[in-house]
N, C-alpha and C positions, 0 to 999 in steps of 0.2 A: 466290191471289196473295200474300197475307200470309205464308203458310207458306213459299212459295218465297223471299220476301224475307228472312225470318228464317234459312232454311237457307243462303242465299247469304252473308249476313252472318256466320253461324257458320263457314262454310267459309273465308271470307277471314281471320277471326280465327285459326282453327286453322292455316291455312297460314302466315300471318305469324308466329304464335307458334312454330311448329315451326322456322321459319327462324332466328329470334332465339334460341330455346331451344337449337338444335343448336350454334350458335356459342358460346353461353355454356357449354353442356355440354362442348364440345370444349376450351375454355379451362380449365375446371375439371379435366378429365381430364389435360390436359397439365401443369398445375401439380402434380397428385398424382404423376404419373410423374417429374417433375423432382425432387421431394423425395426419392423413393426412389432415383433414379439418383445424385444429388449432394446429399445432405442438408446443410443448414447446421448450424452448431454447436448451435443450439437443439434441432433434431430429434435429432442425435447424443446430446446430453446426456439427452434424455428417454428414448430407447431404452436408454441405458446405465444410467440410474437405474431403469428397469423391470427390467432384468436384475439389478441389484444388489438390488432388493427381493425378487425371486424367490430369489436366492442366500441372502439373510438368512433367508427363510422355510424354505428347505431346511436351513439350519444350525440353526434353532430352530423346528421345525414346530408345536409345541403352544402355546407362549407368546410366540413372537417375541422380538425383542431388547429389548423394554420400551417403555413409553410415551415418546414424544419421543426415542426412541433412534435413529431413522433417520439424522440428521446425524452422530452419533458413530460409527456403523458403516458409513456409506456408502462411505468411501474404502477400507476393507479388503475390500469386496465388489464395488467397481466396477472396470471396466477403465481402462486409461490413456487411453482416448478421452474420458473425462469432463473437462470444463473446470473451472476453479477457481470459476466462478460465472457468473451471467448478467448481461448489461448491461440496465439499466432506466433509464428517464428519466421524470421527473415534470414537471408543468406548470411552466415557468419555470426548470427546473434541467437540468443536463447529465446525461450518463450516469453511473450509479453501479453498481459491481460488487456484486451481491447474492449471498449464498451459496445453494447449492442445498440446500434444507432438506427437500424431499419429492419423491417420484417423480411428482407431478402426476397421481396416480390414487388416489382414495380407497380403493378396494378393495385395491390393492397396498400402500398405506401401512398399512392396518389389518392385513393379512396379515403384513407384515414386522415391524411393531412389536408386534402382539398375538397373532399366530399363529392357529391354528384356533379357539382359544377366543374371541378377539376377533371373528373373522369370523363365527363361529356366533352370537355375541351380537348383532352388527350385523344379520345375516339374521333373527334372531328379533325384533328391534325393528322391522324393515321388515314382517315378517309380521304382527306385532301391530297395526301401524298400518293395514295393509290389512284385517285382520279387523274391527277396531273402527270403521273408517270407514264 
């Protein structure tokens, strides 16, 4: 009797969870497709900066454009879809326009600024941490 009670309770939780989970999952999937169908400026800027990073790396594959060089080289490698900055707000303050200083992807930033040498060094550092841990 106890086994049947536990199995019944588990079945109720599972069915209820699937019902809620499927609605939540459906909402998440629709938000993802909405972003790809009609991306906002933030998404467009991110994709444009990723493409600019890859273009910088193609232009300077071994050493990149130099440390902290992404902002200086960004506009010459980015498409016209890139906005002039992103709107941010702090607690108690209004929106402020902030410059787009990185591609928001550590690996693309290292690759664009330091090339294969920098990316290899980063990979070596990660490997050393894994081996020594």
